[in-house]
C-alpha positions in Angstrom: 0.0 0.0 0.0 1.2 3.5 -0.9 2.3 5.6 2.1 2.4 9.3 2.2 4.6 11.5 4.3 2.7 13.3 7.1 4.2 16.5 8.4 3.3 15.8 12.0 5.3 12.6 12.3 8.6 14.2 13.3 8.5 17.5 15.1 10.6 20.2 13.4 10.3 18.7 9.9 9.7 21.6 7.7 7.9 21.8 4.4 11.2 22.2 2.6 12.6 19.2 4.4 9.6 17.1 3.4 10.0 18.1 -0.2 13.7 17.1 -0.2 13.0 13.8 1.5 10.2 12.8 -0.9 12.2 13.8 -3.9 15.6 12.4 -3.1 15.7 10.1 0.0 12.6 8.0 0.6 12.0 4.6 -1.0 9.7 5.0 -4.0 7.7 2.7 -6.3 8.2 2.7 -10.1 5.7 5.5 -10.4 7.7 7.6 -8.1 5.3 7.4 -5.1 6.9 7.3 -1.6 6.8 3.8 0.0 8.0 5.1 3.3 7.5 8.0 5.6 10.3 10.2 7.0 10.0 8.3 10.2 10.3 5.0 8.4 13.5 6.2 6.7 15.2 7.2 9.9 14.2 3.9 11.5 15.5 2.0 8.5 18.8 3.8 8.8 19.1 3.5 12.5 18.4 -0.3 12.5 20.8 -1.0 9.6 23.7 0.9 11.2 23.0 -0.6 14.7 23.3 -4.1 13.3 27.1 -3.6 13.1 27.4 -4.0 16.8 26.5 -7.7 16.5 29.7 -8.3 14.6 31.7 -7.4 17.7 29.3 -8.5 20.5 26.8 -11.3 19.8 24.8 -10.2 22.9 24.6 -6.5 21.9 21.3 -4.8 22.4 20.7 -3.8 18.8 17.2 -2.6 19.5 18.3 -0.1 22.2 21.2 1.1 20.0 18.8 1.6 17.1 16.5 3.7 19.3 19.5 5.8 20.4 20.5 6.4 16.7 16.9 7.1 15.7 16.4 9.6 18.5 19.7 11.4 17.6 18.7 11.7 14.0 15.0 12.6 14.4 15.9 15.3 17.0 18.2 16.6 14.2 21.2 16.5 16.6 23.3 14.5 14.0 22.7 13.4 10.5 25.0 11.2 8.3 25.9 12.0 4.7 23.2 11.6 2.1 24.1 8.1 0.7 23.7 6.7 4.2 20.2 8.1 4.5 19.3 7.0 1.0 20.8 3.5 1.0 21.2 2.1 4.5 18.9 -0.9 4.9 18.3 -1.1 1.2 19.5 -3.4 -1.5 22.2 -1.0 -2.9 23.7 -0.5 0.6 26.4 2.0 -0.6 26.8 4.5 2.2 29.8 6.6 1.4 29.8 10.1 -0.1 33.3 10.4 -1.4 36.1 8.4 -3.0 39.5 9.0 -4.5 40.6 6.9 -7.5 44.1 6.6 -8.9 44.7 7.6 -12.5 47.8 5.9 -13.8 49.9 6.8 -16.9 48.7 4.1 -19.3 45.6 3.6 -21.4 44.7 0.5 -19.4 44.9 2.3 -16.1 43.1 5.4 -17.3 40.1 3.5 -18.6 40.0 1.2 -15.6 39.6 4.4 -13.6 36.8 5.6 -15.9 35.0 2.3 -15.4 35.4 2.5 -11.6 34.1 6.1 -11.7 31.0 5.0 -13.5 30.3 2.3 -10.8 30.8 4.8 -8.0 28.6 7.5 -9.5 25.9 4.9 -10.2 26.0 4.1 -6.5 25.6 7.7 -5.5 29.1 8.7 -4.7 31.5 11.4 -5.9 35.1 11.0 -7.0 38.4 12.8 -6.7 41.4 12.3 -9.0 44.9 13.5 -9.4 45.9 13.7 -13.0 49.4 14.5 -12.0 50.8 11.1 -12.9 49.9 11.5 -16.6 52.6 12.6 -19.0 52.1 16.0 -20.5 50.5 16.8 -23.9 52.8 16.2 -26.9 55.1 14.0 -24.8 56.4 10.8 -26.4 54.5 7.5 -26.1 57.1 4.8 -26.7 54.6 1.9 -27.2 53.1 3.6 -30.3 55.8 6.0 -31.3 53.1 8.6 -31.0 52.5 11.6 -28.8 50.5 12.0 -25.6 47.2 13.9 -25.6 47.8 15.0 -21.9 45.7 15.1 -18.8 43.1 17.6 -20.1 42.0 15.3 -22.9 41.4 12.5 -20.4 39.6 14.7 -18.0 37.1 15.2 -20.8 36.6 11.5 -21.0 35.8 11.3 -17.3 33.5 14.3 -17.7 31.5 12.7 -20.5 31.2 9.4 -18.5 29.9 11.4 -15.5 27.3 13.2 -17.7 26.0 9.9 -19.0 25.8 8.1 -15.6 24.1 11.0 -13.8 21.0 11.0 -16.0 18.1 9.8 -13.9 20.1 9.4 -10.6 19.0 10.7 -7.2 22.3 12.4 -6.8 24.4 14.2 -9.4 27.8 12.7 -10.0 30.6 15.1 -9.1 34.4 15.0 -9.6 37.4 16.8 -8.3 40.4 17.2 -10.6 43.8 18.1 -9.1 47.0 18.8 -11.0 50.2 19.5 -9.3 51.6 23.0 -9.8 54.9 21.5 -11.0 53.2 19.5 -13.9 54.2 20.8 -17.4 50.5 21.2 -18.4 49.7 23.4 -15.4 48.9 26.6 -17.3 46.5 24.7 -19.6 44.9 23.2 -16.5 44.4 26.5 -14.8 42.6 27.8 -17.9 40.6 24.6 -18.7 37.3 26.0 -17.3 37.6 29.4 -18.9 35.0 28.1 -21.4 32.3 27.3 -19.0 30.6 24.8 -21.3 33.5 22.4 -20.7 34.1 20.1 -17.8 30.9 21.0 -15.9 31.0 17.8 -13.9 34.4 18.8 -12.4 35.6 21.1 -9.7 39.3 21.8 -10.3 42.0 22.7 -7.9 45.7 23.3 -8.3 47.9 21.2 -6.0 50.2 23.8 -4.4 53.6 22.9 -2.9 55.5 24.7 -0.2 58.4 25.2 -2.7 56.0 26.9 -5.1 54.7 29.3 -2.5 58.2 30.2 -1.4 59.0 31.0 -5.1 55.9 33.1 -5.3 57.0 35.2 -2.3 60.5 35.5 -3.7 59.3 36.2 -7.3 61.5 33.3 -8.6 61.2 30.6 -11.1 60.4 27.0 -10.0 61.1 23.7 -11.7 58.4 21.6 -13.4 58.8 17.8 -13.8 57.7 15.3 -16.4 55.9 12.6 -14.4 56.9 10.0 -17.0 60.5 10.0 -15.9 60.4 12.4 -12.9 63.0 14.5 -14.6 63.0 18.3 -14.8 61.2 19.6 -17.8 61.8 23.3 -17.6 60.9 26.2 -15.3 58.0 28.7 -14.8 57.8 32.0 -13.0 56.0 31.2 -9.8 54.4 34.7 -9.4 53.0 34.6 -13.0 51.5 31.2 -12.5 50.0 32.3 -9.1 48.6 35.4 -10.8 46.9 33.3 -13.5 45.3 31.1 -10.8 44.0 34.1 -9.0 42.7 35.8 -12.1 40.8 32.7 -13.2 39.3 32.3 -9.7 38.2 35.9 -9.9 36.7 35.3 -13.3 34.6 32.2 -12.4 35.5 30.8 -9.0 38.0 28.2 -10.3 40.5 26.8 -9.8 40.6 26.5 -6.1 43.9 25.7 -4.4 44.9 22.7 -2.3 48.1 22.8 -0.3 49.4 19.2 -1.0 52.3 19.3 1.4 50.0 20.2 4.3 47.7 17.3 3.4 50.6 14.9 3.6 52.0 16.5 6.7 48.8 15.4 8.4 48.6 12.1 6.5 48.0 9.6 9.3 49.3 6.6 7.3 52.3 7.9 5.3 53.7 4.3 5.1 50.6 3.2 3.1 50.8 6.0 0.5 50.9 9.6 -0.5 47.7 11.8 -0.6 47.2 13.1 -4.1 43.7 14.3 -4.1 40.5 15.1 -2.2 36.8 14.5 -2.6 34.8 16.8 -4.9 34.4 19.6 -2.3 37.9 19.5 -1.1 37.5 18.7 2.6 38.4 15.1 2.5 42.0 14.2 1.6 42.1 10.5 0.7 44.6 7.9 -0.5 43.8 6.2 -3.8 40.9 3.8 -3.3 39.9 5.2 0.0 36.4 6.3 0.9 35.2 8.4 3.8 32.0 8.3 5.7 30.8 11.7 6.8 28.3 13.0 9.3 27.5 16.3 10.9 26.5 17.5 14.4 23.9 20.2 14.5 25.4 22.8 16.7 22.2 24.8 17.0 20.8 21.9 19.0 23.7 22.1 21.4 22.6 25.5 22.8 20.3 25.2 25.9 19.0 28.2 27.8 21.4 30.5 25.9 24.5 28.5 26.7 26.5 25.8 25.0 25.5 22.5 26.6 29.0 20.8 26.6 27.7 17.6 28.2 25.1 17.2 25.5 27.7 17.9 22.8 30.0 15.3 24.4 27.3 12.6 24.3 26.4 13.5 20.7 30.0 13.3 19.6 30.6 9.9 21.1 27.3 8.5 19.7 28.2 9.9 16.3 31.6 8.3 16.3 30.0 5.0 17.2 27.5 5.5 14.4 30.1 6.4 11.7 32.4 3.5 12.7 29.4 1.2 12.3 28.8 2.6 8.8 32.2 1.3 7.7 31.3 -2.1 8.9 27.9 -2.5 7.2 28.8 -0.5 4.0 28.5 -2.2 0.6 31.5 -0.8 -1.2 31.4 -0.4 -5.0 34.9 -1.9 -5.6 36.9 -4.6 -3.7 39.9 -2.3 -3.6 37.8 0.4 -1.9 36.5 -2.1 0.6 40.0 -3.2 1.6 41.5 0.3 1.8 38.6 1.8 3.7 38.5 -1.0 6.3 42.3 -0.8 6.6 42.3 2.9 7.7 38.7 3.3 8.9 38.6 7.0 8.3 35.5 8.8 9.4 34.7 12.5 9.1 32.6 14.0 11.9 31.8 17.6 11.2 29.2 20.2 12.0 26.3 22.2 10.7 24.2 24.9 12.4 27.3 26.9 13.4 25.7 30.2 12.3 22.6 29.2 14.3 24.6 28.5 17.4 26.2 32.0 17.2 22.8 33.7 16.7 21.4 31.8 19.7 24.4 32.9 21.8 24.1 36.5 20.5 27.6 36.5 18.9 28.1 38.1 15.5 29.6 35.8 12.9 33.0 37.2 11.9 33.7 38.8 15.2 36.9 37.9 17.2 34.6 36.2 19.8 33.0 34.0 17.1 36.4 32.7 15.8 37.6 32.0 19.3 34.4 30.0 20.1 34.7 28.2 16.8 38.1 27.0 17.6 37.0 26.0 21.2 34.0 24.0 19.9 36.0 22.2 17.2 38.8 21.4 19.6 36.2 19.9 22.0 34.7 17.8 19.2 38.0 16.6 17.9 39.3 15.6 21.4 36.0 13.9 22.4 35.9 12.2 19.0 39.4 10.8 19.6 38.4 9.6 23.1 35.4 7.8 21.6 37.5 6.2 18.9 40.0 5.0 21.4 37.1 3.5 23.5 35.9 1.6 20.4 39.5 0.3 19.8 39.4 -1.4 23.2 36.6 -3.7 22.1 37.0 -3.7 18.4 40.7 -3.2 17.8 42.7 -0.4 16.2 42.5 0.3 12.5 44.5 -2.4 10.7 47.2 0.0 9.4 47.8 1.4 12.9 51.4 0.0 13.0 53.6 2.5 11.3 51.0 5.3 11.5 51.4 8.6 13.3 49.6 7.1 16.3 52.1 4.2 16.6 54.3 5.9 19.2 55.7 4.6 22.5 52.9 4.7 25.1 50.3 5.6 22.5 46.9 4.1 22.9 45.3 2.2 20.0 42.7 4.2 18.1 39.9 2.8 15.9 39.9 5.4 13.1 42.8 7.0 11.3 40.9 10.3 11.1 37.9 11.4 13.1 36.9 14.9 12.0 36.1 16.7 8.7 34.1 19.9 8.1 32.0 19.0 5.0 29.4 21.1 3.2 26.1 19.9 4.6 23.9 20.9 1.6 20.7 18.9 1.7 21.1 17.3 5.2 21.1 20.9 6.7 17.8 21.4 4.8 16.4 18.3 6.5 17.6 19.5 9.9 16.4 23.1 9.2 19.9 24.3 10.1 22.4 26.6 8.7 25.0 24.9 6.4 28.3 23.7 7.7 30.4 26.4 9.2 29.1 29.0 6.7 27.3 32.1 7.8 23.6 32.6 6.9 23.2 33.0 3.2 20.1 35.2 3.7 17.8 36.2 6.5 14.8 36.2 4.2 14.4 35.4 0.5 11.8 34.7 -2.1 11.0 31.0 -2.1 8.5 30.6 -4.8 6.4 32.6 -7.3 3.0 31.3 -8.4 0.2 33.3 -10.0 2.0 36.6 -9.3 2.2 35.8 -5.6 5.6 36.1 -3.8 6.2 33.6 -1.0 8.9 34.7 1.4 11.1 32.2 3.3 12.3 33.6 6.6 15.1 32.3 8.8 13.2 30.6 11.7 15.4 32.2 14.4 14.9 35.7 13.0 11.2 35.2 12.7 11.0 34.0 16.3 13.0 37.0 17.6 11.0 39.4 15.4 7.7 38.2 16.8 8.9 38.1 20.4 10.2 41.7 20.1 7.2 42.9 18.2 8.7 44.1 15.0 7.6 41.3 12.7 5.4 42.0 9.7 5.0 40.4 6.3 6.0 43.7 4.7 9.3 43.8 6.6 10.1 40.2 5.8 9.5 40.9 2.1 11.6 44.1 2.3 14.5 42.1 3.8 14.2 39.6 1.0 14.3 42.4 -1.6 17.1 44.2 0.1 19.4 41.2 0.7 20.6 42.4 4.2 19.2 43.6 7.5 22.2 45.8 8.2 20.8 49.1 7.2 17.1 48.6 7.9 16.4 50.9 10.9 13.1 49.1 11.7 15.1 46.2 13.0 16.8 46.8 16.5 20.5 47.3 16.3 21.4 44.3 18.5 19.4 42.0 16.2 21.1 43.4 13.1 24.5 42.7 14.7 23.9 39.0 15.0 22.0 38.4 11.8 24.9 38.9 9.5 25.0 37.1 6.1 27.7 35.8 3.8 27.6 39.2 2.0 28.0 41.2 5.2 31.2 39.4 6.2 34.6 40.4 4.8 36.6 37.8 2.9 39.3 38.0 5.6 36.7 37.1 8.3 35.6 34.1 6.2 39.3 32.9 6.1 39.8 33.6 9.8 36.8 31.4 10.6 38.0 28.6 8.3 41.4 28.7 9.9 39.9 28.5 13.4 38.1 25.3 12.6 41.0 23.9 10.6 43.3 24.0 13.7 41.4 21.2 15.3 40.2 19.2 12.3 42.0 16.0 11.2 41.1 16.4 7.5 40.1 19.7 6.0 37.4 22.4 6.1 35.0 23.0 3.3 34.1 26.6 3.1 33.4 29.2 0.5 34.8 32.7 0.7 32.2 35.0 -0.7 33.1 38.1 -2.7 30.9 40.9 -4.0 30.8 41.3 -7.7 32.9 44.5 -7.5 35.8 42.7 -5.8 39.1 43.1 -7.5 41.7 40.5 -8.6 43.9 41.9 -5.8 41.2 41.1 -3.3 41.2 37.5 -4.3 45.0 37.2 -4.3 45.0 38.6 -0.7 42.6 35.9 0.4 44.6 33.1 -1.3 47.8 34.3 0.4 46.0 34.7 3.7 44.7 31.1 3.5 48.3 30.0 3.1 49.6 32.2 5.9 46.8 30.9 8.3 47.6 27.3 7.7 44.4 26.4 5.8 44.6 23.3 3.7 42.9 24.8 0.7 40.5 27.6 -0.3 37.5 28.1 -2.5 36.2 31.5 -3.5 33.1 32.7 -5.2 32.5 36.2 -6.6 28.9 37.0 -7.2 27.8 36.9 -10.8 31.2 35.5 -12.0 30.0 32.5 -14.0 28.7 33.2 -17.5 26.4 30.2 -17.6 24.9 30.7 -14.2 21.4 32.0 -14.2 21.2 34.9 -11.8 18.3 36.5 -10.0 17.6 40.1 -10.8 19.4 42.9 -9.0 18.0 46.4 -8.4 17.2 48.1 -11.7 19.6 50.9 -12.7 18.1 54.3 -13.2 17.9 55.2 -16.9 20.7 57.6 -17.9 19.5 60.9 -19.2 22.3 61.0 -21.8 20.8 58.0 -23.6 17.7 59.5 -25.2 17.0 57.2 -28.2 13.5 57.3 -29.7 11.5 54.1 -29.9 12.2 53.8 -33.6 16.0 54.2 -33.0 15.9 51.5 -30.3 14.2 49.1 -32.6 16.8 49.8 -35.3 19.7 48.7 -33.0 20.3 45.1 -32.0 21.9 45.1 -28.6 25.2 43.1 -28.3 25.4 40.4 -25.7 27.5 41.3 -22.6 29.7 38.6 -21.0 27.4 38.1 -18.0 23.6 38.5 -17.7 21.1 38.3 -14.9 17.8 36.4 -14.9 15.6 33.6 -13.6 14.8 30.0 -14.6 11.1 28.8 -14.6 9.8 25.3 -14.8 6.6 24.8 -16.8 4.8 21.4 -17.1 3.9 20.8 -20.8 2.4 17.8 -22.6 5.9 16.9 -23.7 7.4 17.0 -20.2 8.9 19.7 -18.1 10.2 22.8 -20.0 12.8 24.9 -18.3 12.7 28.5 -19.5 15.5 30.9 -18.7 14.9 34.7 -19.0 18.0 36.9 -18.9 18.3 40.6 -18.7 21.0 43.2 -19.3 21.1 46.8 -17.9 18.4 47.9 -20.4 15.9 45.2 -19.6 14.8 41.9 -21.1 17.4 40.4 -23.4 17.1 36.7 -24.2 15.3 33.4 -23.6 16.7 29.9 -23.4 14.7 26.8 -23.2 15.6 23.3 -22.1 13.2 20.4 -22.6 13.2 17.8 -19.8 13.0 15.0 -22.4 16.0 15.0 -24.7 15.6 15.7 -28.4 12.5 15.6 -30.6 10.4 18.2 -32.2 9.2 19.8 -29.0 12.8 20.6 -27.9 13.8 22.0 -31.3 10.6 24.1 -31.6 11.1 25.5 -28.1 14.7 26.4 -29.0 13.4 28.2 -32.1 10.8 30.1 -30.1 13.6 31.2 -27.6 15.8 32.4 -30.4 13.1 34.4 -32.0 12.0 36.0 -28.7 15.6 36.8 -28.0 16.1 38.5 -31.3 12.9 40.4 -30.9 13.9 41.7 -27.5 17.4 42.6 -28.6 15.8 44.5 -31.5 13.5 46.6 -29.3 10.2 44.6 -29.4 8.3 45.0 -26.2 7.7 41.9 -23.9 3.9 42.3 -23.9 3.9 42.1 -27.7 5.8 38.8 -27.5 3.4 37.5 -24.8 0.4 38.5 -26.9 1.6 36.5 -29.9 2.4 33.3 -28.0 -0.2 33.2 -25.3 -3.0 30.7 -25.8 -1.5 28.7 -28.7 -2.8 25.2 -28.1 -1.1 21.9 -28.8 -2.2 18.9 -26.7 -4.9 19.4 -24.1 -7.7 22.1 -24.2 -7.5 22.2 -20.4 -3.8 22.6 -20.1 -1.0 20.9 -18.1 0.3 21.7 -14.6 -0.6 24.5 -12.2 -0.2 27.1 -15.0 -2.6 25.2 -17.4 0.0 25.2 -20.1 -1.5 24.6 -23.6 1.7 24.3 -25.5 5.5 25.0 -25.4 4.7 28.5 -26.9 2.1 29.1 -24.3 4.6 28.0 -21.6 7.1 30.6 -22.8 4.5 33.3 -22.7 3.4 32.4 -19.2 7.0 32.3 -18.0 7.5 35.8 -19.4 4.3 36.9 -17.7 5.5 35.5 -14.3 8.9 37.1 -14.8 7.3 40.5 -15.6 5.4 40.3 -12.3 8.2 39.3 -10.0 10.9 41.7 -11.4 8.8 44.8 -11.3 8.2 45.3 -15.0 4.5 44.8 -14.5 4.2 46.0 -10.9 6.6 47.7 -8.5 8.4 44.9 -6.7 12.0 45.7 -5.7 14.4 42.8 -6.3 17.4 41.8 -4.3 20.4 44.2 -4.3 22.9 41.4 -4.7 23.0 38.7 -7.3 22.2 35.1 -6.3 22.0 32.0 -8.3 18.7 30.6 -9.4 18.1 26.8 -9.0 17.6 25.2 -12.5 15.0 22.8 -11.0 12.7 25.1 -9.1 14.0 28.7 -9.6 14.9 29.0 -5.9 17.9 30.7 -4.5 21.2 28.8 -4.9 23.9 29.0 -2.2 27.5 28.5 -3.0 29.2 26.3 -0.4 32.6 24.6 -0.5 32.8 24.5 -4.3 29.3 23.3 -4.6 25.9 25.0 -5.2 22.8 23.9 -3.2 19.2 25.0 -3.4 17.6 25.0 0.0 14.1 24.9 -1.4 14.1 21.6 -3.4 17.5 20.1 -2.4 19.1 20.4 -5.9 22.9 20.1 -5.7 25.6 20.4 -8.2 27.7 18.0 -6.2 27.3 14.4 -5.1 
């Protein structure tokens, strides 16, 4: 019998959380109907993970442990990574989020890795690679007396494989590509995502060495090496290479940088191998064939009566470590090599979410000196208590098999169950489920537009802000909408100053404060910290360089930046309209005679319309003068509907760029019928042409062309699935409305 999810089953489960659970996590039948409730899912996971205790103790009380895990998850004090929630207790049984695969310098090794990548992505995981072992482009290939095509050509093979596998999956496949800064093809690698139509399934990071950074500081050349024979292959000027990395990051957010020597300095098992790469978001350094099982404690739940409840946090840490070690035991790994390596080192990654929530509840502004000090104190506590829990497990279960020769194998050292215990990962969709702020990021927004239907704007408000606003008597729907339109509360006098001080968002915090917070958590994290340093659009290249240097100076293990509006292909929500300039006084006839040229970056929205041929995604972009172009994407690939929709988009774009008014376009397209006289979906769409017209109508309403509605003053990404706000987090983009994520 079909089950439906009831909101009242688990207290605190929001409408957004239910949407995400139904769409991405719950068991469903072939028609897509949920076969379990949210409560069923958590019970399924708790029971499956608790079963591991019976491996070590035949008399273990599995039922009691299952209840303990279930309580911790349904109280949203801790949640494991998404594959565990999706797959525990189900046939697939693959519970890990991230893997690193080796890429060797032979055709056989490369395509073995492509095959393994496909298997991992099919199971719901993401993959990291170092392409540094591959000989450079145009190098000699002795077996064929030919020349090598180089790392970038093979990255495209992995990218295409990922694109193919991710179709129809519950999680998008994601990759991390790392190339050492001393590889001969490093400049081509740095530029490889300059064309943003390429390698869209990859995050890229340059593997930085200490030698390179010293050469940057001294403005000296450094040596590059051919990985085929490990011999010097020339020199490059370090400062010029660094400048190119920074400029590209300023242009579109990539490449990030990873400090390879620091990863290996903290490598717990150097006798087993060298760390070459990380997972897709950069926080989990792994040896080839390792996987890591991640989970996050919700720090907002650790505040009781306005204070940090350290006893509750201790208990949650210890139960979470127990949970994650059990995950390793019951996991169904996609490859035997991964099974062996993961069990040999037993790495877990316990992190946090709700950090911004904790600060707000304590009345501490994010970015203040006090906030960084508390962040370091909290993470030190979690790391130390996590190690204690891991050592307790080792007493009954034994240390991880590669303990001998590890950094823990010292005279008088106690055995430990897990080679690493802590990682700060982006929490994406699990923080939506927990209704918590994401990872160690600040709030993305206090209030934002969640959905637009029939010209009505629905406003999503941070629950902590809404509670305080109502308690202090300054809450109103109008104020909440004004905040959503304005993008910040900092200069809204209707909000008390003490409230404004603690409700800072990512755009209110300086890049230096972002890095300071990342460094505070990194000091007591075994692995690395996933965090995005947000820049306003007007930030300069020098601003980005300063943050990259600061990340190095403050002992971070890597850094990811995002400058608003910096990606050509990103669909952006609309900023405040510029006032028309008096100097430009063209007549209507003159405007129609001039076809506007396309600028490099445009702003706009994406709308989903249900048609008789499937979902149609309609992107409407604007330049400073107004409506500029329309792109359409049909949910079903190919066919007449897709081609006709593309043709409509091209003609509408040409019309707008040539001065034709939007209402004239709507008038021509609206009401054209194709399939059903009653229409499809909530908008009663009659055809693809009618869908485009109705999307334009909705756009005119929400952007103030049809009625005065002030839009946000800063640019934010629009979700390609629901049109909601996209947050950039740790090299990934996540929609907190529907759970869409760019990363696995």
